[in-house]
C-alpha positions, 0 to 999 in steps of 0.5 A: 340865736337861741335865747339861754333857758335861764332867760326864757324862764325869767321872761315867764317868771317876772310877769307871773311874779308882777300879777302875784304882787299886784293882787297882794297874794303875798299877803294872808288875806288875799291868798286865803280868799283866792284859795277858798274861792278855787277849793270851794268852786271845784267842790261845787262843780264836782258835786254837781257832776256826781248828782248829774251821774246819780252817785249821790242818790243812795246817800241822799235817799238814806240821810233824807230817810234817817231824819223821819220816824220809820212808821210815818215818813210825814213825821220828822224825828224829835219832838214837835217843838223840834220841827217848829224851830227848824222852820224858824231857823230855815226862815234865817235863809229866806230871800226876804230875810236875807235882803232885809238884813243886808239893807239894813247893814248897807243902811248902817254902813252908809250913814256911818261914812262907808258908803261905798262899802255898803254898796258893794255889801248890797252888790255881793249879796244881790249878785250872789242871789242871781247867780243862784238863781241861774244855777237852779234854772240851769240844773232844774233838779226836782225837790225830794219826793221821798217825804212830805215837805215841811213847807211850801217850795216854788223853785228847783232843788240844786242848789239849796237857795237858802244854803246858798244865800245864808253862806253869802250873806252871813259870811260875808257880813261876818268877815266884814264885821270881823275886819272892823273888830279890833278884839281877837275874841270879837273877830272869832265871835263874828266869824263863828256866828256866821258859820253856825248860822249858815250850817243851821240853815242848811241842816233845817232844809234837809230836816224839813225834807225840802231838799237833798243833802247834796243840794245843801252841800252844794249851796254851802260850797257855792255860796262860801266860794262866792263869799270868798271871791267877795272878800278877795275883791273887797281887799283889792278895792280897800287897798286901792282906796276904792272902797273904805278900809277898817278903822286903823287900830288905836295907838299904842 
């Protein structure tokens, strides 16, 4: 006996709808997080393919040289204080700074009664550092040799670890704080600061000549994708009561 087409369609639609509702994709937060993960993840792998094909080489070189004195490639454009400022900014994406800040936030969450979300933050940033290291070892792209480096470097170039970790840490922490903050202006400020620090750290790496621009763009993509994944997982865990949810809004 042939099964009517509408019945076969229902057998496919009903399980899909069950998964959709189970993951709460009918709500804005989880849906946006999953879309961000998909788009940014695709962007990273597309960029990795283009880098492997050499398609970004000409643009990388052009941008890197545009930030240098044409008469002296060892001299970045701008006054001397700008180069020092860029070194200060790039330190915000270092392993020590990111881990110290993450541990500090996790400690605060623990003593304020949100121990499980504090552990989640540590796991999110720590696993992101592991992913960044694995990707560097896999792609093994050499550092730029077009201009002298503005600071010492010790690892492979693609993707930028500073760009990746600043995106993971600062976007994850900004999103967490924004969910706890009740004031809309406060939410916008936290998210804006997270994005601004992430962008500045990445730009400083190119300015100092230690990364190709495509390295930084890839770091932003994979870091923001990982932050989106962590946001999605956190929302699921909060709704199941496995990690602490934000404070409820004040009574009217």
